[in-house]
C-alpha positions in Angstrom: -17.1 54.5 1.5 -17.1 57.1 4.6 -20.2 58.9 4.6 -19.9 61.9 3.4 -19.5 60.3 -0.5 -22.6 59.2 -0.1 -25.5 59.2 -2.5 -28.7 60.9 -2.0 -30.7 57.1 -2.3 -27.5 55.5 0.0 -28.0 58.3 2.6 -32.0 57.7 2.7 -31.6 54.3 3.1 -29.4 54.7 6.1 -31.4 57.1 8.0 -34.5 54.6 7.3 -32.9 51.8 7.8 -31.7 53.6 11.6 -35.1 54.8 12.1 -36.4 51.2 11.4 -34.0 50.0 14.0 -34.9 52.2 16.7 -38.5 51.6 16.3 -39.9 54.9 14.0 -42.4 54.5 11.4 -41.3 55.6 8.1 -43.2 57.1 5.2 -41.5 58.2 1.7 -43.0 58.8 -1.1 -41.1 56.8 -4.4 -40.2 58.4 -7.2 -41.0 56.5 -10.6 -39.3 56.9 -14.2 -42.0 58.1 -16.8 -40.3 58.4 -19.8 -37.5 60.1 -19.5 -38.5 62.0 -17.1 -38.6 60.2 -12.9 -42.2 61.9 -11.2 -43.8 61.7 -7.4 -47.0 61.2 -8.5 -48.5 63.0 -5.3 -51.5 65.5 -5.5 -50.2 69.0 -3.7 -47.5 71.4 -3.4 -43.6 69.7 -4.6 -41.0 69.5 -2.1 -42.5 68.4 0.6 -40.2 66.5 2.6 -38.3 63.3 1.7 -39.2 61.4 5.2 -41.9 61.5 7.6 -40.8 59.3 10.7 -43.5 58.3 13.6 -42.8 57.4 16.7 -44.7 57.0 20.0 -42.7 58.3 22.6 -40.8 59.7 20.3 -42.7 62.4 18.0 -42.8 63.3 14.8 -40.2 64.2 12.4 -40.3 65.3 8.8 -36.6 65.4 7.2 -35.1 66.5 3.9 -32.7 64.2 2.7 -29.9 66.1 1.5 -25.8 65.0 -0.3 -23.4 67.0 1.5 -23.5 69.2 -1.5 -27.1 69.1 -2.5 -29.2 72.0 -2.5 -32.6 72.4 -1.1 -35.0 73.9 -4.0 -37.3 76.8 -3.9 -40.7 74.3 -3.1 -38.3 72.4 -0.6 -37.7 75.7 1.5 -41.3 77.1 1.5 -42.5 73.5 3.0 -39.7 74.1 6.0 -40.6 77.7 6.0 -44.4 76.7 6.4 -43.7 73.1 8.7 -41.1 74.9 11.0 -42.7 76.0 14.8 -45.6 73.6 14.2 -43.3 70.5 13.9 -39.7 69.0 13.8 -38.4 69.7 10.5 -34.8 68.7 9.3 -31.9 69.4 7.0 -30.2 65.8 7.4 -27.0 65.6 5.6 -24.2 62.0 5.8 -22.9 64.5 7.9 -25.1 65.2 10.2 -25.1 61.3 11.3 -24.4 61.8 14.9 -27.4 64.3 15.0 -29.4 61.8 13.3 -28.3 59.1 15.8 -29.3 61.2 18.6 -32.7 62.5 17.6 -33.7 58.9 16.5 -32.3 56.9 20.0 -33.5 60.1 21.5 -37.1 61.0 23.3 -38.7 64.2 21.7 -37.5 67.2 20.2 -34.5 68.5 20.8 
């Protein structure tokens, strides 16, 4: 399977695995199926980035993960717009693998 054909779930698993191999702590709130709907138990605004990655020497990264054709929702854009300029926020797609690898293996923001 090529990276470009990964589902969002499989792409996330790749990023989480890579982050762990590179020594990052990972936080992700998993959704659960409630009846016929998928929901994530949160307090606050919807659209929070999929992953928060933290490393003692390499910083903190907020990452929204999408397939190569996935769209960012309006609430996700609001989080992006609020976080950008204050923290590292990325939209990572499977086609961005080399950039993801570079960020997770190198220190500090680009």
